[in-house]
Rosetta silent file (secondary structure, phi, psi, omega in degrees, C-alpha in Angstrom):
SEQUENCE: MAHLKELSVQAPYVLTICTGSALLAKTGLIDGKQATSNKRAFDWVMSTNQAVKWQRKARWVVADKYYTSSGVSAGMDMALGFIADQHGKACAQKIAYDIEYVWNDCPDEDFFVGNKKENDEK
SCORE:     score description
SCORE:     0.000 S_00000001
   1 L     0.000  -36.314  179.998  -45.416  -14.480   60.325 S_00000001
   2 H   -63.413  -39.990  179.680  -46.226  -17.900   58.937 S_00000001
   3 H   -68.252  -41.373  176.706  -49.271  -16.507   57.123 S_00000001
   4 H   -60.779  -42.459  178.874  -47.256  -13.580   55.738 S_00000001
   5 H   -62.554  -45.669  179.696  -44.627  -16.017   54.515 S_00000001
   6 H   -60.491  -45.983  178.701  -47.230  -18.229   52.872 S_00000001
   7 H   -63.225  -40.766 -179.024  -48.859  -15.268   51.112 S_00000001
   8 H   -66.765  -37.481  177.791  -45.473  -13.926   50.006 S_00000001
   9 H   -64.218  -40.445 -177.148  -44.418  -17.272   48.574 S_00000001
  10 H   -76.111  -27.178 -174.928  -47.650  -17.474   46.572 S_00000001
  11 L   -72.933  141.814  176.719  -47.582  -13.863   45.336 S_00000001
  12 L   -68.594  -29.372  177.425  -45.955  -13.095   41.986 S_00000001
  13 L  -143.429  149.505  176.619  -44.497   -9.898   43.514 S_00000001
  14 E  -130.778  122.908  179.167  -44.105   -8.567   47.040 S_00000001
  15 E  -118.166  131.179  176.337  -43.712   -4.829   47.685 S_00000001
  16 E  -120.850  150.770  179.247  -42.984   -3.365   51.110 S_00000001
  17 L  -122.206  135.410  174.500  -42.960    0.240   52.225 S_00000001
  18 L    60.178 -132.031 -175.883  -40.900    1.707   55.052 S_00000001
  19 L   -77.668    4.792  173.127  -40.392   -0.688   57.969 S_00000001
  20 H   -60.220  -23.576  178.107  -42.579   -3.306   56.289 S_00000001
  21 H   -65.230  -25.511  176.967  -39.307   -4.767   55.068 S_00000001
  22 H   -65.507  -39.816  177.451  -38.625   -5.820   58.673 S_00000001
  23 H   -65.067  -45.386  177.789  -41.711   -8.036   58.588 S_00000001
  24 H   -61.115  -40.261  178.993  -40.657   -9.534   55.272 S_00000001
  25 H   -61.102  -37.255 -179.098  -37.155  -10.078   56.670 S_00000001
  26 H   -66.240  -19.365  177.748  -38.600  -11.985   59.621 S_00000001
  27 H   -76.946  -18.591 -177.302  -40.099  -14.516   57.190 S_00000001
  28 L    84.971   -2.590 -175.555  -36.606  -15.421   55.964 S_00000001
  29 L   -72.587  -18.078  178.852  -37.687  -14.998   52.336 S_00000001
  30 L  -111.392   18.503  173.464  -35.172  -12.251   51.647 S_00000001
  31 L   -55.993  131.190  179.146  -32.199  -13.899   53.335 S_00000001
  32 L    77.778   -0.513  179.756  -29.149  -13.218   51.175 S_00000001
  33 L  -106.163  156.890  176.134  -31.058  -10.646   49.106 S_00000001
  34 E   -78.440  145.273  177.816  -30.671   -6.882   49.031 S_00000001
  35 E  -158.015  165.362  176.509  -33.349   -4.783   50.732 S_00000001
  36 L  -138.246  177.341  179.592  -33.833   -1.348   52.257 S_00000001
  37 L  -162.541 -179.784  178.976  -36.016    0.403   54.810 S_00000001
  38 L   -59.841  133.644 -175.796  -36.732    3.740   56.447 S_00000001
  39 H   -68.141  -29.509 -178.845  -33.502    5.498   57.438 S_00000001
  40 H   -72.690  -19.907  179.532  -34.847    6.682   60.821 S_00000001
  41 H  -119.422   15.202 -170.051  -35.477    3.062   61.851 S_00000001
  42 H   -60.310  -44.403 -178.892  -32.734    1.435   59.779 S_00000001
  43 H   -62.027  -41.040  177.341  -30.616    0.072   62.633 S_00000001
  44 H   -63.961  -46.136 -179.676  -33.663   -1.548   64.228 S_00000001
  45 H   -59.313  -44.470  178.505  -34.778   -3.029   60.895 S_00000001
  46 H   -58.571  -34.285 -177.793  -31.293   -4.446   60.306 S_00000001
  47 H   -70.783  -14.905 -179.023  -31.447   -6.096   63.720 S_00000001
  48 L   -74.636  -22.363  179.414  -34.535   -8.102   62.702 S_00000001
  49 L  -166.909  106.340 -179.046  -32.503  -10.268   60.310 S_00000001
  50 L   -76.284   -9.651 -179.444  -28.742  -10.090   59.767 S_00000001
  51 L   -80.638  -11.317  177.827  -28.953  -12.497   56.795 S_00000001
  52 L   -82.647  143.000  176.462  -30.478   -9.763   54.606 S_00000001
  53 E   -88.982   81.377 -175.475  -28.078   -7.591   52.591 S_00000001
  54 E   -66.811  132.159 -179.585  -29.429   -4.283   53.889 S_00000001
  55 L  -110.881  104.896 -178.622  -28.794   -1.293   51.616 S_00000001
  56 L   -68.075  -42.750 -178.742  -28.724    1.943   53.580 S_00000001
  57 L   -96.138   88.852  177.342  -28.320    4.152   50.493 S_00000001
  58 L  -164.178  133.074  174.247  -31.279    3.208   48.346 S_00000001
  59 L   -73.542  -44.651  170.018  -34.620    4.822   47.622 S_00000001
  60 E  -153.387  161.904 -177.075  -35.897    1.365   46.790 S_00000001
  61 E  -131.900  138.863  174.232  -34.392   -2.031   46.023 S_00000001
  62 E  -114.372  124.848  176.813  -35.519   -4.799   43.683 S_00000001
  63 E  -135.194  100.758 -175.153  -34.367   -8.350   44.470 S_00000001
  64 L    59.537 -122.571 -178.042  -36.103  -10.934   42.329 S_00000001
  65 L   -90.737    2.817 -176.191  -39.832  -10.550   43.049 S_00000001
  66 E  -101.996  126.726  175.874  -39.257   -8.487   46.204 S_00000001
  67 E  -116.674  127.804  176.708  -39.390   -4.695   46.160 S_00000001
  68 E  -126.831  142.080  179.328  -38.529   -2.760   49.326 S_00000001
  69 E  -121.091  159.240 -177.159  -38.615    1.013   49.788 S_00000001
  70 L   -75.060  -65.655 -178.530  -37.023    3.268   52.340 S_00000001
  71 L  -121.581 -169.686 -176.539  -39.834    5.549   53.500 S_00000001
  72 H   -66.035  -47.480  179.094  -43.435    6.338   52.640 S_00000001
  73 H   -66.767  -33.340  174.961  -42.663    8.798   49.829 S_00000001
  74 H   -64.110  -28.216  175.753  -40.025    6.366   48.558 S_00000001
  75 H   -63.569  -35.256  174.530  -42.876    3.862   48.436 S_00000001
  76 H   -64.428  -45.430  178.796  -44.556    6.090   45.850 S_00000001
  77 H   -61.405  -42.721  179.751  -41.332    6.134   43.842 S_00000001
  78 H   -64.014  -42.660  179.564  -41.022    2.351   44.177 S_00000001
  79 H   -59.902  -41.857  176.909  -44.647    1.812   43.113 S_00000001
  80 H   -68.305  -35.937  174.827  -44.013    3.856   39.982 S_00000001
  81 H   -62.556  -40.157  176.954  -40.763    1.923   39.468 S_00000001
  82 H   -62.870  -44.751  177.826  -42.735   -1.311   39.712 S_00000001
  83 H   -60.613  -42.612  178.231  -45.236   -0.007   37.153 S_00000001
  84 H   -61.298  -41.034  178.797  -42.323    0.960   34.891 S_00000001
  85 H   -63.769  -36.656 -175.365  -40.886   -2.560   35.236 S_00000001
  86 H   -87.867  -33.888 -170.092  -44.239   -4.140   34.384 S_00000001
  87 H  -129.917    2.673  179.180  -45.688   -1.712   31.833 S_00000001
  88 L    99.432  149.958 -176.607  -42.866    0.557   30.682 S_00000001
  89 H   -63.571  -35.760 -179.749  -41.427    3.835   31.868 S_00000001
  90 H   -60.677  -38.770  178.325  -43.807    5.925   29.744 S_00000001
  91 H   -63.446  -46.170  179.493  -46.766    4.424   31.596 S_00000001
  92 H   -64.066  -41.247  178.991  -45.224    5.242   34.976 S_00000001
  93 H   -63.351  -39.078  178.535  -44.371    8.775   33.838 S_00000001
  94 H   -64.735  -43.382  178.762  -47.954    9.327   32.680 S_00000001
  95 H   -61.662  -46.092  178.952  -49.322    8.146   36.010 S_00000001
  96 H   -58.085  -43.800  178.949  -46.924   10.424   37.896 S_00000001
  97 H   -63.360  -45.633 -178.345  -47.997   13.344   35.720 S_00000001
  98 H   -62.469  -32.956 -179.720  -51.699   12.541   36.117 S_00000001
  99 L   -96.486    7.876  178.577  -51.439   12.457   39.915 S_00000001
 100 L    56.655   49.713 -179.356  -49.203   15.558   39.959 S_00000001
 101 L  -118.108  133.502  175.948  -46.319   13.684   41.539 S_00000001
 102 L   -88.810  105.770 -173.502  -42.630   14.419   40.947 S_00000001
 103 L   -84.962  123.689  168.791  -41.229   10.923   40.538 S_00000001
 104 L   -86.128  100.611 -172.427  -37.666   10.179   41.605 S_00000001
 105 L   -89.249    8.873  179.191  -37.142    7.399   39.078 S_00000001
 106 L  -108.879  110.970 -176.587  -33.633    6.470   40.230 S_00000001
 107 L   -64.986  -20.004 -179.064  -33.652    3.853   43.007 S_00000001
 108 L   -89.161  -11.616  178.579  -30.056    4.684   43.984 S_00000001
 109 L   -85.538   99.616 -178.956  -30.664    8.417   44.524 S_00000001
 110 L  -120.558  103.119 -175.468  -31.473    8.593   48.200 S_00000001
 111 L   -75.096   -7.774 -173.804  -31.341   12.142   49.521 S_00000001
 112 L   -98.463   -1.860  177.904  -32.017   11.068   53.096 S_00000001
 113 L   -79.559  122.571  176.609  -28.829    9.127   53.739 S_00000001
 114 L    77.553    3.276  178.079  -26.551   11.085   56.046 S_00000001
 115 L  -100.598   90.299 -179.699  -28.859   14.108   56.174 S_00000001
 116 L   -75.668  122.067 -179.011  -29.603   14.533   59.864 S_00000001
 117 L   -94.383  158.399  178.493  -32.598   16.830   60.243 S_00000001
 118 H   -55.762  -38.456 -177.918  -33.387   19.104   63.173 S_00000001
 119 H   -63.790  -25.231  177.204  -36.398   16.942   64.017 S_00000001
 120 H   -65.576  -26.926 -177.223  -34.114   13.962   64.588 S_00000001
 121 H   -80.079  -20.317 -174.551  -32.577   15.869   67.475 S_00000001
 122 L   -83.213    0.000    0.000  -35.922   16.518   69.222 S_00000001
């Protein structure tokens, strides 16, 4: 954790995908900041650090230099969001088109909040 913290402090940006936000939370670097994580593991992730302002309904969250995404596909959306922040939305849209990806470009549109799937029951 100490090495992760050191690397994160030195990095100009830190992006996490899925439950990777739990590791970042354990460093204390996002205390008092908003963050999100995978909805299927959200309660566990929240338990790793109560000082983080966990956002259940978010595809991804940006807090200063820290970007956190909910799940793996949300990580794709977040990566394109990061590219849009750094290089403009047109650049991100072109990349999405080139890789044949339908980009959900709204970080607040999270279709997985409150949608219990059959597989969750198994």
